[in-house]
TORVEX-543321 format. One record per residue (C-alpha): residue in one letter; x, y, z. Coordinates in Angstrom, 3 decimals. Layout:
BEGIN
- a_X_Y_Z $
...
END
This chain:
BEGIN
- m_1.313_44.811_-39.394 $
- s_3.438_43.251_-37.097 $
- i_2.836_40.802_-34.253 $
- s_4.883_41.544_-31.420 $
- l_7.079_38.973_-29.665 $
- r_5.844_40.244_-26.459 $
- n_2.207_39.101_-27.301 $
- i_3.376_35.686_-28.550 $
- f_5.353_35.111_-25.394 $
- l_2.779_36.543_-22.875 $
- i_-0.353_35.290_-24.473 $
- l_-0.180_32.840_-27.314 $
- i_2.342_30.405_-25.756 $
- p_0.838_30.348_-22.285 $
- g_-2.715_29.913_-23.985 $
- l_-1.319_26.923_-25.981 $
- i_0.373_25.328_-22.909 $
- w_-2.948_25.777_-20.877 $
- l_-4.793_24.143_-23.614 $
- v_-2.505_21.205_-24.095 $
- v_-2.349_20.485_-20.306 $
- g_-6.181_20.608_-20.251 $
- i_-6.448_18.063_-22.831 $
- f_-3.877_15.968_-21.103 $
- l_-5.913_16.174_-17.759 $
- f_-9.016_15.156_-19.909 $
- r_-7.223_12.136_-21.336 $
- i_-5.909_10.924_-17.884 $
- s_-9.114_11.650_-16.198 $
- s_-11.177_9.693_-18.493 $
- p_-9.379_6.470_-18.626 $
- s_-10.618_3.680_-20.845 $
- g_-10.623_0.060_-19.221 $
- y_-10.789_1.099_-15.842 $
- k_-13.162_-0.676_-13.299 $
- s_-15.484_0.999_-11.000 $
- a_-15.516_0.306_-7.330 $
- s_-17.171_1.941_-4.314 $
- g_-14.789_3.554_-1.865 $
- t_-14.664_5.459_1.384 $
- i_-12.969_8.719_2.375 $
- v_-10.748_7.560_5.405 $
- d_-8.825_10.997_5.802 $
- i_-8.699_14.392_4.565 $
- r_-5.104_15.864_4.123 $
- l_-3.751_19.254_3.801 $
- m_-1.751_19.107_0.885 $
- a_-0.694_22.899_0.261 $
- i_-1.219_26.052_2.261 $
- s_-4.773_25.847_2.069 $
- s_-5.644_22.720_-0.212 $
- f_-7.353_19.730_1.167 $
- t_-7.475_16.481_-0.580 $
- p_-9.229_13.193_0.361 $
- v_-7.603_9.874_0.967 $
- v_-9.891_7.079_-0.197 $
- e_-9.807_3.237_0.485 $
- f_-11.541_0.709_-1.829 $
- k_-11.458_-2.953_-2.575 $
- t_-10.700_-4.249_-5.880 $
- d_-12.858_-7.045_-7.547 $
- k_-9.822_-9.343_-6.302 $
- g_-10.561_-8.248_-2.842 $
- e_-7.316_-6.241_-2.510 $
- l_-7.567_-3.243_-0.179 $
- i_-6.166_-0.193_-1.902 $
- s_-5.699_3.432_-0.468 $
- f_-4.882_6.498_-2.591 $
- t_-4.831_10.291_-2.284 $
- s_-7.106_12.195_-4.869 $
- g_-5.165_14.300_-7.218 $
- i_-7.633_17.105_-6.976 $
- g_-7.624_19.409_-3.633 $
- s_-9.603_22.326_-2.858 $
- t_-9.897_25.036_-0.078 $
- f_-13.379_24.265_0.359 $
- y_-13.495_20.350_0.083 $
- r_-16.814_19.275_1.125 $
- g_-16.202_15.551_1.578 $
- r_-16.125_14.029_5.067 $
- k_-14.290_10.910_6.743 $
- g_-16.521_7.892_6.288 $
- e_-18.463_9.296_3.151 $
- s_-18.707_6.889_0.341 $
- v_-17.379_7.880_-3.227 $
- k_-17.312_6.192_-6.655 $
- v_-13.881_5.257_-7.616 $
- l_-12.206_4.309_-11.051 $
- y_-9.126_2.208_-11.025 $
- s_-6.792_0.438_-13.313 $
- p_-7.099_-3.331_-13.194 $
- d_-3.489_-3.716_-13.924 $
- n_-2.473_-1.258_-11.302 $
- p_-5.034_-0.551_-8.722 $
- k_-3.104_2.264_-7.160 $
- k_-3.807_4.199_-10.205 $
- a_-7.177_5.293_-9.120 $
- l_-9.331_8.427_-9.063 $
- i_-12.616_9.564_-7.644 $
- d_-15.309_9.396_-10.233 $
- s_-16.648_12.881_-9.820 $
- a_-17.613_15.747_-12.066 $
- s_-15.008_17.982_-10.468 $
- e_-12.173_15.525_-10.767 $
- r_-13.078_14.422_-14.360 $
- f_-14.391_17.307_-16.165 $
- i_-14.266_20.703_-14.057 $
- f_-10.810_20.782_-13.303 $
- p_-9.482_19.797_-16.897 $
- g_-11.948_22.010_-18.492 $
- s_-10.854_25.151_-16.693 $
- f_-7.413_24.490_-18.332 $
- v_-9.079_24.393_-21.594 $
- v_-11.180_27.189_-21.284 $
- f_-8.459_29.555_-19.986 $
- g_-6.192_28.289_-22.900 $
- f_-8.978_29.179_-25.404 $
- i_-9.484_32.590_-23.943 $
- l_-5.737_33.449_-24.103 $
- i_-5.718_32.198_-27.815 $
- w_-8.835_34.305_-28.454 $
- i_-7.353_37.286_-26.947 $
- f_-4.126_36.835_-29.193 $
- i_-6.187_36.288_-32.353 $
- r_-8.244_39.377_-31.506 $
- n_-5.111_41.500_-31.053 $
- v_-3.796_40.273_-34.455 $
- f_-7.153_41.066_-36.249 $
- s_-7.123_44.497_-34.614 $
- l_-3.679_45.260_-35.965 $
- n_-5.086_44.378_-39.366 $
- k_-7.598_47.233_-39.166 $
- l_-5.058_49.645_-38.523 $
END
């Protein structure tokens, strides 16, 4: 039995990278110690060829007005200017903020984790099928 370097470089290593990135994204999208605020979408920007992302303004508990661009964009972004959104922000650095939504906190990072697991599963399945030969 021999595991090919091709399978390691094309399946296992990318799978591990996707998994680690997904876990990292979960950690930064589920911050502890962040405060909650109500924000308003003030603009929707085109960030890439066809990726739209909202610009949100909110007031901190100290009354400071903060504006930030969401880290998650989409071709089919459904938000509208003037729409209210929940915001999580760091009390120490309010510009470190994110929209408190399922897509930003769970779906986007989760897709990396799932894809990483799929690649790792394919690699393991190939290894076990080699054992049967």
